[in-house]
C-alpha positions as CSV (number, residue, x, y, z in Angstrom):
1,M,-15.6,26.1,-0.1
2,P,-17.0,24.5,-3.2
3,N,-17.8,20.8,-2.9
4,G,-15.3,19.8,-5.6
5,I,-12.4,21.3,-3.7
6,V,-13.4,19.6,-0.5
7,L,-13.7,16.2,-2.3
8,A,-10.3,16.7,-3.9
9,L,-8.7,17.4,-0.5
10,I,-10.4,14.3,1.0
11,A,-9.2,12.2,-1.9
12,Y,-5.6,13.5,-1.6
13,A,-5.6,12.9,2.2
14,S,-6.9,9.4,1.7
15,Y,-4.3,8.6,-0.9
16,S,-1.5,10.1,1.3
17,C,-2.5,8.1,4.3
18,S,-2.9,4.8,2.4
19,D,0.5,5.4,0.8
20,A,2.1,5.9,4.2
21,V,0.5,2.8,5.6
22,I,1.6,0.7,2.6
23,K,5.2,1.9,2.8
24,S,5.4,1.3,6.6
25,L,4.0,-2.3,6.2
26,G,6.3,-3.1,3.2
27,G,9.0,-4.6,5.3
28,Q,6.7,-6.9,7.3
29,F,4.3,-8.3,4.6
30,T,4.6,-9.4,1.0
31,V,3.2,-7.4,-1.8
32,F,0.4,-9.8,-2.3
33,E,-0.7,-9.6,1.3
34,I,-0.7,-5.8,1.2
35,G,-2.7,-5.8,-2.0
36,F,-5.2,-8.3,-0.6
37,F,-5.9,-6.2,2.5
38,V,-6.0,-2.9,0.6
39,T,-8.6,-4.4,-1.8
40,L,-10.5,-6.0,1.1
41,F,-10.9,-2.8,3.0
42,A,-11.6,-0.7,-0.1
43,G,-14.4,-3.2,-0.9
44,L,-15.8,-3.0,2.6
45,A,-15.8,0.8,2.5
46,G,-17.5,0.7,-0.9
47,C,-20.2,-1.6,0.3
48,A,-20.8,0.5,3.4
49,S,-21.1,3.7,1.3
50,A,-23.4,2.0,-1.2
51,G,-25.5,0.8,1.7
52,A,-25.7,4.2,3.2
53,A,-26.8,5.6,-0.2
54,D,-29.6,3.1,-0.3
55,M,-30.9,4.2,3.1
56,R,-31.4,7.8,2.1
57,A,-34.9,9.0,1.7
58,P,-35.9,9.6,-2.0
């Protein structure tokens, strides 16, 4: 399979999972708390992926 299709499927799956988690937590937490934790975890994942990219051999 071409890389673009695989990346698109991963992105769609990630969006679907995050949407399901947000909807399930909607009754327990406020919108601001959910937004804070989504942003926090996205930032941590971004930092981890940026760090992994820096470790690759040139």
